[in-house]
C-alpha positions as CSV (number, residue, x, y, z in Angstrom):
1,M,0.0,0.0,0.0
2,I,2.6,2.2,1.1
3,W,4.6,1.6,-2.4
4,R,1.6,2.4,-4.5
5,G,1.2,5.5,-2.6
6,I,5.0,6.3,-3.7
7,L,4.3,5.6,-7.2
8,I,1.1,7.6,-7.4
9,L,3.1,10.9,-5.9
10,A,6.3,10.3,-7.7
11,V,4.0,10.0,-11.3
12,L,2.3,13.4,-10.0
13,L,5.3,15.2,-9.1
14,G,7.0,13.9,-12.8
15,C,4.3,15.3,-14.7
16,T,4.7,18.9,-14.3
17,P,3.6,21.3,-17.4
18,A,5.9,22.3,-19.9
19,P,7.2,25.7,-19.5
20,S,4.6,27.8,-21.7
21,E,6.0,29.8,-24.6
22,S,5.4,33.0,-22.8
23,S,7.8,31.9,-20.0
24,Q,10.4,30.5,-22.2
25,R,10.1,34.3,-23.7
26,A,12.8,36.9,-22.7
27,E,12.6,39.5,-19.7
28,S,9.6,41.1,-20.4
29,F,9.1,45.1,-19.3
30,D,5.5,46.6,-18.0
31,Y,6.6,50.0,-19.9
32,P,4.5,51.9,-22.6
33,Q,4.2,50.7,-26.2
34,R,2.0,51.2,-29.1
35,Q,1.8,49.5,-32.1
36,I,1.4,51.2,-35.4
37,S,0.3,50.1,-38.8
38,Q,2.0,52.9,-41.4
39,C,5.3,53.9,-40.2
40,G,6.9,54.1,-43.6
41,Y,10.1,52.5,-43.1
42,L,10.6,50.3,-46.3
43,H,13.3,47.9,-44.8
44,A,13.2,46.5,-41.1
45,A,14.7,49.0,-38.9
46,V,15.4,50.4,-35.1
47,E,15.4,54.0,-34.3
48,R,15.9,55.3,-30.7
49,L,14.2,58.4,-30.0
50,A,16.6,60.2,-27.4
51,T,14.5,63.7,-26.5
52,A,11.2,64.9,-26.5
53,Q,12.2,67.3,-29.6
54,Q,13.4,64.1,-31.6
55,W,9.9,62.1,-30.6
56,Q,8.0,65.7,-31.7
57,Q,10.0,65.5,-35.4
58,W,9.8,61.6,-35.7
59,A,5.5,61.6,-35.1
60,A,5.3,64.7,-37.7
61,S,7.7,63.5,-40.0
62,H,5.8,59.7,-39.9
63,G,2.3,61.2,-39.3
64,V,1.9,59.5,-35.8
65,K,0.1,61.7,-33.4
66,S,2.8,63.1,-30.9
67,A,0.4,62.1,-27.7
68,L,0.1,58.6,-28.7
69,F,1.6,58.4,-25.2
70,D,-0.3,58.9,-22.1
71,S,2.4,61.5,-20.2
72,Q,3.1,64.9,-22.8
73,V,6.2,64.8,-20.5
74,W,9.1,63.5,-21.6
75,P,10.0,60.7,-19.3
76,V,13.6,61.2,-17.5
77,G,16.0,58.3,-18.0
78,E,14.0,56.8,-20.9
79,R,14.1,57.0,-24.1
80,R,11.6,55.7,-26.8
81,W,12.4,52.9,-29.2
82,V,10.9,52.4,-33.2
83,I,10.9,49.1,-34.3
84,A,9.9,48.6,-37.6
85,A,9.3,45.4,-39.8
86,G,9.7,47.0,-43.4
87,S,7.1,47.0,-45.9
88,K,4.5,44.1,-45.8
89,P,2.1,43.4,-48.8
90,H,-1.2,43.4,-46.9
91,A,-2.7,45.4,-43.7
92,G,-2.7,41.8,-41.7
93,Y,0.8,42.4,-40.2
94,R,1.7,44.0,-36.8
95,V,5.5,44.2,-34.8
96,V,5.3,42.8,-31.4
97,F,7.9,43.9,-28.6
98,D,8.7,41.0,-27.0
99,G,11.4,42.3,-24.1
100,S,15.2,42.8,-23.6
101,E,17.8,39.9,-23.0
102,N,21.6,40.4,-22.9
103,G,21.6,44.1,-23.9
104,Q,19.4,43.1,-26.8
105,L,15.7,44.8,-27.6
106,L,13.6,41.9,-28.9
107,A,10.9,41.8,-31.4
108,T,8.5,39.7,-33.6
109,V,6.8,40.5,-36.9
110,E,3.2,38.8,-36.3
111,L,0.7,37.8,-39.1
112,V,-2.9,38.7,-37.3
113,G,-5.2,36.0,-37.2
114,A,-3.1,33.7,-39.5
115,G,-4.1,30.5,-40.5
116,E,-7.9,31.1,-39.9
117,P,-10.1,30.2,-43.0
118,G,-11.6,32.7,-45.0
119,R,-9.4,35.2,-43.4
120,M,-9.0,38.2,-45.4
121,Y,-6.8,41.4,-45.4
122,A,-6.8,44.9,-46.8
123,Q,-4.6,44.3,-50.2
124,V,-2.6,47.4,-49.1
125,I,1.2,48.0,-48.5
126,T,1.7,48.5,-44.7
127,S,5.1,49.3,-42.7
128,P,4.2,48.0,-39.4
129,C,6.5,49.1,-35.9
130,V,5.9,49.3,-32.7
131,I,7.0,52.1,-30.1
132,V,8.5,51.4,-27.1
133,Q,9.9,53.2,-24.1
134,L,12.2,51.9,-22.0
135,P,14.9,53.1,-19.5
136,A,17.9,54.7,-21.5
137,G,21.5,52.6,-22.0
138,G,22.4,49.2,-22.4
139,F,20.9,48.2,-25.6
140,R,23.3,46.9,-28.5
141,R,21.3,45.4,-30.9
142,A,17.8,44.9,-31.8
143,V,16.6,41.2,-33.3
144,L,13.7,41.2,-35.3
145,R,12.3,37.7,-35.7
146,D,10.2,37.5,-39.0
147,D,9.1,33.6,-38.6
148,E,7.4,34.2,-42.1
149,L,10.5,34.9,-43.7
150,R,12.1,32.2,-41.2
151,G,14.6,34.6,-40.2
152,E,15.4,37.3,-38.1
153,S,16.9,41.1,-38.8
154,V,19.7,42.2,-36.6
155,L,20.5,45.5,-36.3
156,L,23.1,47.2,-34.4
157,L,22.1,50.6,-32.1
158,D,24.9,53.0,-31.9
């Protein structure tokens, strides 16, 4: 009887669920971020916006509302990063910020609703990006994963 109890306990302890995909991702931040479908980049790119003036200029030149983030006051000690996927063939794409790991910004290009039967997208060329607000410093490069292209772009930061 005791052996049966030990055997059941061993089986139950050995049957822990596999780590979820989200638990295997990089360190994630709870920092403000906004996804935009038209950023105007032809190729994958990362741009650092270090000051309120740079943000205002970028927003004006890309047709983005400068009030995109809740606070109108530039956050002390933080930067805004634009991570762009480049030109995509239709409106079903978005860029998702995954977090950071070992001095890298990590993002993924996703096809929204991929594999859904009958899913239709507007056939218009888009250039999706994500704008994320993070603490300044420490980032040496950005990795943009694009599963549809089966690869990733590694973009060096200055």
